[in-house]
N, C-alpha and C positions, 0 to 999 in steps of 0.2 A: 539510534535504536536500530537493531537488526534482528531478524528472526527468520527461520525457515519453517515456521509452524502456522503459516497463514493458509487457510483453505476457503474455497467457496464452491458452489455447484456450477457446473457448465450450463449455460443457458440454451445450448443447442441440443440436438437430438442425442448427443453422447450421453448426457444425463449423469455422468460420474463426477467425482470431485476434481477440482483444479487445485494444484499445489503451487505455492509461491514463496520466493525469497522476498522479504520486505525490508526496505531500508528507508529510514527517515533521518535526515540531518537538518538542523535549523539553527539560526542565530536568534536567540530569544529577544523580545522587546521587554515586556514586563512579566509575562506569564510563561510557564513551562508546562510540559506534558508529564504527568505522573505515570510511572511505568505500569502500575497495577491497572489504572484506568485504560491505558493504551492496550494492554493485554485483553481486557474485557471487550474493548471496542473491536479489536481485530477478531476476536472469537465470535462477534455478532454476525460476521459474514459467512460463517460456516454453513448455514442452511439457506443461503441466499443465492438465487440464480442470477449471475452477473458476469459481464465480460471484464477482462483485465482493464481495458480502457475506462469503462464506467466506474469500476471500483477505485481505480487510481484517482480519477477526477472527483469522485465522492469524498474520498479520504482527504485529498489535498484541500478541497473547499472547506471541509469540516475543521481541519487543523488550522487553516488560515483564519476562519471565523471565530475560533475559540481562543487561540493564543496570540494572534496578530504578530507573527514573527517578523524580524527585520528581513531575513532571507530564509528560504526553505527549499529543500530538495527531497523528493519522494521517488522511489524506484520500486517497481514490482517486476520480478523475473519469474515468469511462469515456467514450471517444469516442462520438459520436452514431452510432447504428445504427438503421435503421428509423424515424428521426425522433424517437427517444427518447434523452435524456441521462440518465445515472445517476451520482449522487455518493453515496459512503458515507463516513461520518466516525466516528471512534472517539476517545474520550478527552476531554481538557480543552479545551473550545471557546474558553476564554479565551486559548489559544495561537494561535488562528486569525489569519491576517494580516488587517489592517484594509482 
């Protein structure tokens, strides 16, 4: 799954929205993620003040607890702000795209 429509609110004094590219790759065990449910889950962060690291950890833990994948990789790339780009990654890096 990939989207560039993930947003949350900056938890610091900036107060504006943070924009992310989201990527989730996994090797399923028994259960899979349904795309409509994923979209609604991602939309739930829209009005949440949260850092990229906290959001990535929250998502990774939620997916792991719900579908129990064999392997999983999650990446959040925050849009450049103030000249700084931020990328957070969780999980099996061997699932990263080449």
